N, CA, C and O atoms as a printed pandas DataFrame, in Angstrom:
     atom_number atom_name residue_name chain_id  residue_number  x_coord  y_coord  z_coord
0              1         N          MET        A               1   85.865  102.717  111.206
1              2        CA          MET        A               1   85.807  101.572  110.733
2              3         C          MET        A               1   86.237  100.324  111.539
3              4         O          MET        A               1   87.318  100.100  112.083
4              5         N          THR        A               2   84.961   99.463  111.470
5              6        CA          THR        A               2   85.058   98.386  112.191
6              7         C          THR        A               2   85.721   97.287  111.556
7              8         O          THR        A               2   85.363   96.984  110.417
8              9         N          MET        A               3   86.737   96.573  112.188
9             10        CA          MET        A               3   87.548   95.188  111.840
10            11         C          MET        A               3   86.424   94.056  112.109
11            12         O          MET        A               3   85.479   94.027  112.897
12            13         N          PRO        A               4   86.903   93.122  111.130
13            14        CA          PRO        A               4   85.919   91.863  111.128
14            15         C          PRO        A               4   86.231   91.136  112.724
15            16         O          PRO        A               4   87.337   90.874  113.197
16            17         N          GLY        A               5   85.128   90.959  113.236
17            18        CA          GLY        A               5   85.069   90.247  114.534
18            19         C          GLY        A               5   84.932   91.341  115.734
19            20         O          GLY        A               5   84.976   90.995  116.915
20            21         N          GLU        A               6   84.769   92.624  115.342
21            22        CA          GLU        A               6   84.805   93.852  116.231
22            23         C          GLU        A               6   83.388   94.374  116.241
23            24         O          GLU        A               6   82.653   94.138  115.282
24            25         N          SER        A               7   83.051   94.935  117.079
25            26        CA          SER        A               7   81.946   95.616  117.210
26            27         C          SER        A               7   82.215   97.192  117.566
27            28         O          SER        A               7   83.058   97.446  118.425
28            29         N          GLU        A               8   81.550   98.186  116.955
29            30        CA          GLU        A               8   81.638   99.458  117.299
30            31         C          GLU        A               8   80.630   99.910  118.393
31            32         O          GLU        A               8   79.447   99.642  118.182
32            33         N          GLN        A               9   80.979  100.604  119.606
33            34        CA          GLN        A               9   80.194  101.062  120.501
34            35         C          GLN        A               9   79.634  102.332  120.048
35            36         O          GLN        A               9   80.211  103.319  119.593
36            37         N          LYS        A              10   78.120  102.063  120.308
37            38        CA          LYS        A              10   77.239  103.385  119.650
38            39         C          LYS        A              10   76.971  104.120  121.014
39            40         O          LYS        A              10   76.980  103.480  122.065
40            41         N          ALA        A              11   76.719  105.562  120.980
41            42        CA          ALA        A              11   76.267  106.210  122.052
42            43         C          ALA        A              11   75.169  105.679  122.898
43            44         O          ALA        A              11   74.173  105.168  122.385
44            45         N          GLY        A              12   75.308  105.775  124.048
45            46        CA          GLY        A              12   74.131  105.201  124.935
46            47         C          GLY        A              12   74.532  103.906  125.170
47            48         O          GLY        A              12   73.872  103.488  126.121
48            49         N          GLU        A              13   75.314  103.048  124.755
49            50        CA          GLU        A              13   75.813  101.539  125.033
50            51         C          GLU        A              13   76.561  101.564  126.160
51            52         O          GLU        A              13   76.961  102.683  126.482
52            53         N          PRO        A              14   76.928  100.477  126.990
53            54        CA          PRO        A              14   77.543  100.469  128.113
54            55         C          PRO        A              14   79.012  100.333  127.593
55            56         O          PRO        A              14   79.131  100.132  126.385
56            57         N          ALA        A              15   80.026  100.409  128.275
57            58        CA          ALA        A              15   81.272  100.396  127.617
58            59         C          ALA        A              15   81.614   98.887  127.676
59            60         O          ALA        A              15   80.986   98.179  128.464
60            61         N          ALA        A              16   82.589   98.350  126.873
61            62        CA          ALA        A              16   83.030   97.023  126.979
62            63         C          ALA        A              16   83.663   96.578  128.040
63            64         O          ALA        A              16   83.852   95.369  128.181
64            65         N          VAL        A              17   84.061   97.431  128.890
65            66        CA          VAL        A              17   84.741   97.142  130.034
66            67         C          VAL        A              17   84.420   98.114  131.060
67            68         O          VAL        A              17   83.920   99.217  130.835
68            69         N          GLU        A              18   84.773   97.590  132.353
69            70        CA          GLU        A              18   84.319   98.483  133.566
70            71         C          GLU        A              18   85.565   98.477  134.352
71            72         O          GLU        A              18   86.322   97.522  134.521
72            73         N          GLU        A              19   85.706  100.034  134.943
73            74        CA          GLU        A              19   86.576  100.242  135.927
74            75         C          GLU        A              19   86.452   99.240  137.074
75            76         O          GLU        A              19   85.368   98.820  137.477
76            77         N          GLY        A              20   87.560   98.911  137.538
77            78        CA          GLY        A              20   87.939   97.926  138.673
78            79         C          GLY        A              20   87.642   96.502  138.392
79            80         O          GLY        A              20   88.053   95.714  139.244
80            81         N          LYS        A              21   86.958   95.968  137.286
81            82        CA          LYS        A              21   86.864   94.730  136.735
82            83         C          LYS        A              21   88.139   94.168  135.919
83            84         O          LYS        A              21   88.923   94.760  135.177
84            85         N          GLN        A              22   88.062   92.687  136.357
85            86        CA          GLN        A              22   89.192   91.803  135.763
86            87         C          GLN        A              22   88.832   91.417  134.410
87            88         O          GLN        A              22   87.639   91.369  134.111
88            89         N          TYR        A              23   89.761   91.126  133.530
89            90        CA          TYR        A              23   89.847   90.800  132.421
90            91         C          TYR        A              23   90.933   89.996  131.795
91            92         O          TYR        A              23   92.070   90.440  131.956
92            93         N          HIS        A              24   90.778   88.731  131.008
93            94        CA          HIS        A              24   91.813   87.871  130.370
94            95         C          HIS        A              24   92.035   88.272  129.099
95            96         O          HIS        A              24   91.224   88.028  128.206
96            97         N          VAL        A              25   93.131   88.910  128.901
97            98        CA          VAL        A              25   93.239   89.428  127.379
98            99         C          VAL        A              25   94.714   88.988  126.915
99           100         O          VAL        A              25   95.505   88.515  127.732
100          101         N          THR        A              26   95.031   89.162  125.611
101          102        CA          THR        A              26   95.960   88.670  124.899
102          103         C          THR        A              26   96.554   90.167  124.166
103          104         O          THR        A              26   95.880   90.907  123.448
104          105         N          ILE        A              27   97.986   90.370  124.562
105          106        CA          ILE        A              27   98.571   91.777  124.043
106          107         C          ILE        A              27   98.723   91.390  122.644
107          108         O          ILE        A              27   99.298   90.321  122.438
108          109         N          VAL        A              28   98.276   92.125  121.563
109          110        CA          VAL        A              28   98.333   91.978  120.505
110          111         C          VAL        A              28   99.475   93.124  119.480
111          112         O          VAL        A              28   99.868   92.922  118.332
112          113         N          ASP        A              29   99.731   94.122  120.242
113          114        CA          ASP        A              29  100.368   95.189  120.059
114          115         C          ASP        A              29  101.302   95.875  120.643
115          116         O          ASP        A              29  101.455   95.532  121.815
116          117         N          MET        A              30  102.021   96.751  120.274
117          118        CA          MET        A              30  102.570   97.764  121.197
118          119         C          MET        A              30  102.506   99.276  120.922
119          120         O          MET        A              30  102.898   99.789  119.874
120          121         N          GLY        A              31  101.924  100.000  122.061
121          122        CA          GLY        A              31  101.798  101.453  121.789
122          123         C          GLY        A              31  103.163  102.280  121.521
123          124         O          GLY        A              31  104.309  101.832  121.553
124          125         N          LYS        A              32  102.834  103.320  121.307
125          126        CA          LYS        A              32  104.094  104.306  120.885
126          127         C          LYS        A              32  105.013  104.330  122.200
127          128         O          LYS        A              32  106.172  103.916  122.229
128          129         N          GLN        A              33  104.248  104.931  123.383
129          130        CA          GLN        A              33  104.787  104.667  124.760
130          131         C          GLN        A              33  105.529  103.492  125.229
131          132         O          GLN        A              33  106.309  103.514  126.181
132          133         N          GLY        A              34  105.230  102.393  124.465
133          134        CA          GLY        A              34  105.832  101.088  125.135
134          135         C          GLY        A              34  104.835  100.295  125.763
135          136         O          GLY        A              34  105.118   99.171  126.178
136          137         N          ASP        A              35  103.787  100.736  125.864
137          138        CA          ASP        A              35  102.588  100.051  126.634
138          139         C          ASP        A              35  102.121   98.875  125.580
139          140         O          ASP        A              35  102.086   99.118  124.374
140          141         N          GLY        A              36  101.733   97.471  126.156
141          142        CA          GLY        A              36  101.113   96.639  125.652
142          143         C          GLY        A              36   99.785   97.002  125.072
143          144         O          GLY        A              36   99.192   97.944  125.596
144          145         N          ILE        A              37   99.202   96.343  123.997
145          146        CA          ILE        A              37   97.818   96.947  123.474
146          147         C          ILE        A              37   97.291   95.501  123.424
147          148         O          ILE        A              37   97.816   94.504  122.929
148          149         N          ALA        A              38   95.874   95.676  124.200
149          150        CA          ALA        A              38   94.890   94.344  123.850
150          151         C          ALA        A              38   93.562   94.964  123.607
151          152         O          ALA        A              38   93.220   96.046  124.085
152          153         N          ARG        A              39   92.838   94.217  122.838
153          154        CA          ARG        A              39   91.457   94.808  122.618
154          155         C          ARG        A              39   90.440   94.014  122.802
155          156         O          ARG        A              39   90.615   92.875  122.369
156          157         N          LEU        A              40   89.206   94.277  123.411
157          158        CA          LEU        A              40   88.053   93.640  123.753
158          159         C          LEU        A              40   87.150   94.116  123.229
159          160         O          LEU        A              40   86.968   95.301  123.508
160          161         N          GLN        A              41   86.160   93.459  122.236
161          162        CA          GLN        A              41   85.088   94.256  121.622
162          163         C          GLN        A              41   85.204   95.490  121.085
163          164         O          GLN        A              41   84.365   96.390  121.111
164          165         N          GLY        A              42   86.516   95.495  120.491
165          166        CA          GLY        A              42   86.783   96.797  119.681
166          167         C          GLY        A              42   87.508   97.836  120.392
167          168         O          GLY        A              42   88.030   98.827  119.881
168          169         N          LEU        A              43   87.489   97.509  121.640
169          170        CA          LEU        A              43   88.098   98.681  122.435
170          171         C          LEU        A              43   89.468   98.555  122.961
171          172         O          LEU        A              43   89.684   97.660  123.779
172          173         N          VAL        A              44   90.398   99.321  122.602
173          174        CA          VAL        A              44   91.777   99.232  122.833
174          175         C          VAL        A              44   92.314   99.476  124.419
175          176         O          VAL        A              44   92.056  100.541  124.981
176          177         N          ILE        A              45   92.917   98.635  124.954
177          178        CA          ILE        A              45   93.193   98.455  126.369
178          179         C          ILE        A              45   94.875   98.614  126.379
179          180         O          ILE        A              45   95.649   97.813  125.855
180          181         N          PHE        A              46   95.211   99.720  127.029
181          182        CA          PHE        A              46   96.700   99.728  127.282
182          183         C          PHE        A              46   97.135   99.217  128.731
183          184         O          PHE        A              46   96.692   99.547  129.831
184          185         N          VAL        A              47   98.120   98.326  128.397
185          186        CA          VAL        A              47   98.712   97.720  129.616
186          187         C          VAL        A              47  100.274   97.906  129.943
187          188         O          VAL        A              47  101.115   97.206  129.379
188          189         N          PRO        A              48  100.627   98.927  130.924
189          190        CA          PRO        A              48  102.003   98.753  131.029
190          191         C          PRO        A              48  102.796   97.761  131.174
191          192         O          PRO        A              48  102.437   96.829  131.894
192          193         N          GLY        A              49  103.978   97.735  130.564
193          194        CA          GLY        A              49  104.905   96.296  130.908
194          195         C          GLY        A              49  104.578   95.154  130.123
195          196         O          GLY        A              49  105.332   94.195  130.282
196          197         N          ALA        A              50  103.537   95.003  129.225
197          198        CA          ALA        A              50  102.984   93.874  128.911
198          199         C          ALA        A              50  103.910   93.943  127.339
199          200         O          ALA        A              50  104.387   94.929  126.777
200          201         N          LYS        A              51  103.931   92.412  126.908
201          202        CA          LYS        A              51  104.509   92.472  125.325
202          203         C          LYS        A              51  103.678   91.756  124.310
203          204         O          LYS        A              51  102.965   90.885  124.809
204          205         N          PRO        A              52  103.600   91.874  123.238
205          206        CA          PRO        A              52  102.514   91.342  122.312
206          207         C          PRO        A              52  103.215   89.886  122.467
207          208         O          PRO        A              52  104.397   89.571  122.605
208          209         N          GLY        A              53  101.803   88.982  122.378
209          210        CA          GLY        A              53  102.017   87.460  122.467
210          211         C          GLY        A              53  101.627   87.215  123.719
211          212         O          GLY        A              53  100.965   86.179  123.775
212          213         N          GLU        A              54  101.816   87.933  125.095
213          214        CA          GLU        A              54  101.446   87.643  126.416
214          215         C          GLU        A              54  100.201   87.586  126.450
215          216         O          GLU        A              54   99.560   88.388  125.771
216          217         N          GLU        A              55   99.521   86.588  127.280
217          218        CA          GLU        A              55   98.053   86.310  127.577
218          219         C          GLU        A              55   98.567   86.693  129.130
219          220         O          GLU        A              55   99.582   86.294  129.701
220          221         N          MET        A              56   97.549   87.578  129.608
221          222        CA          MET        A              56   97.283   87.872  131.194
222          223         C          MET        A              56   96.038   88.268  131.777
223          224         O          MET        A              56   95.233   88.811  131.019
224          225         N          ASP        A              57   95.802   88.144  132.673
225          226        CA          ASP        A              57   94.660   88.703  133.604
226          227         C          ASP        A              57   95.056   90.358  134.046
227          228         O          ASP        A              57   96.070   90.669  134.671
228          229         N          VAL        A              58   94.198   91.133  133.650
229          230        CA          VAL        A              58   94.392   92.742  134.048
230          231         C          VAL        A              58   93.182   93.205  134.692
231          232         O          VAL        A              58   92.041   92.766  134.550
232          233         N          ARG        A              59   93.625   94.230  135.478
233          234        CA          ARG        A              59   92.290   95.136  136.170
234          235         C          ARG        A              59   92.200   96.378  135.445
235          236         O          ARG        A              59   93.192   96.980  135.035
236          237         N          ILE        A              60   91.053   96.750  135.291
237          238        CA          ILE        A              60   91.025   98.070  134.324
238          239         C          ILE        A              60   91.033   99.405  135.437
239          240         O          ILE        A              60   90.297   99.451  136.423
240          241         N          LYS        A              61   91.729  100.150  135.171
241          242        CA          LYS        A              61   92.253  101.071  135.944
242          243         C          LYS        A              61   91.416  102.495  135.856
243          244         O          LYS        A              61   91.093  103.181  136.826
244          245         N          LYS        A              62   91.119  102.799  134.353
245          246        CA          LYS        A              62   90.414  104.023  133.821
246          247         C          LYS        A              62   89.961  103.793  132.611
247          248         O          LYS        A              62   90.736  103.480  131.708
248          249         N          VAL        A              63   88.497  103.927  132.399
249          250        CA          VAL        A              63   87.885  103.932  130.845
250          251         C          VAL        A              63   87.518  105.255  130.334
251          252         O          VAL        A              63   86.928  106.161  130.923
252          253         N          GLY        A              64   88.023  105.204  128.991
253          254        CA          GLY        A              64   88.039  106.701  128.343
254          255         C          GLY        A              64   86.964  106.450  127.335
255          256         O          GLY        A              64   86.430  105.342  127.286
256          257         N          ARG        A              65   86.594  107.480  126.476
257          258        CA          ARG        A              65   85.893  107.260  125.476
258          259         C          ARG        A              65   86.045  106.132  124.420
259          260         O          ARG        A              65   85.170  105.395  123.964
260          261         N          ASN        A              66   87.407  106.182  124.139
261          262        CA          ASN        A              66   87.939  105.155  122.966
262          263         C          ASN        A              66   88.902  104.249  123.411
263          264         O          ASN        A              66   89.368  103.558  122.504
264          265         N          CYS        A              67   89.333  104.044  124.499
265          266        CA          CYS        A              67   90.239  103.306  125.306
266          267         C          CYS        A              67   89.926  103.310  126.687
267          268         O          CYS        A              67   89.078  103.978  127.278
268          269         N          ALA        A              68   90.953  102.234  127.242
269          270        CA          ALA        A              68   91.010  101.974  128.603
270          271         C          ALA        A              68   92.259  101.649  128.900
271          272         O          ALA        A              68   92.965  101.141  128.028
272          273         N          PHE        A              69   92.800  101.910  130.322
273          274        CA          PHE        A              69   94.104  101.588  130.666
274          275         C          PHE        A              69   93.816  100.553  131.910
275          276         O          PHE        A              69   92.891  100.744  132.700
276          277         N          ALA        A              70   94.550   99.638  131.979
277          278        CA          ALA        A              70   94.544   98.487  132.676
278          279         C          ALA        A              70   96.282   98.181  133.479
279          280         O          ALA        A              70   97.348   98.647  133.078
280          281         N          GLU        A              71   96.116   97.493  134.382
281          282        CA          GLU        A              71   97.465   96.904  135.245
282          283         C          GLU        A              71   97.305   95.458  135.034
283          284         O          GLU        A              71   96.257   94.855  134.802
284          285         N          LYS        A              72   98.534   94.973  135.152
285          286        CA          LYS        A              72   98.740   93.276  135.214
286          287         C          LYS        A              72   98.537   92.919  136.408
287          288         O          LYS        A              72   98.993   93.524  137.379
288          289         N          LEU        A              73   97.881   91.972  136.462
289          290        CA          LEU        A              73   97.618   91.154  137.931
290          291         C          LEU        A              73   98.814   90.066  138.285
291          292         O          LEU        A              73   98.757   89.400  139.318
């Protein structure tokens, strides 16, 4: 299910983010392991050490099928 303002990625479409690239995100939630969670175009991005409400630049370290992992810059 797609939330308002988000788009669902379809097979064959490029990922919402690319490994090694930088993005400006807002942390909107906290994951079960304590990582901050941001979303870009519906893709969940886990950011270790980030807290809800923080805005920051991140670098994508790994992109999976349904999520990505990033580091704070």
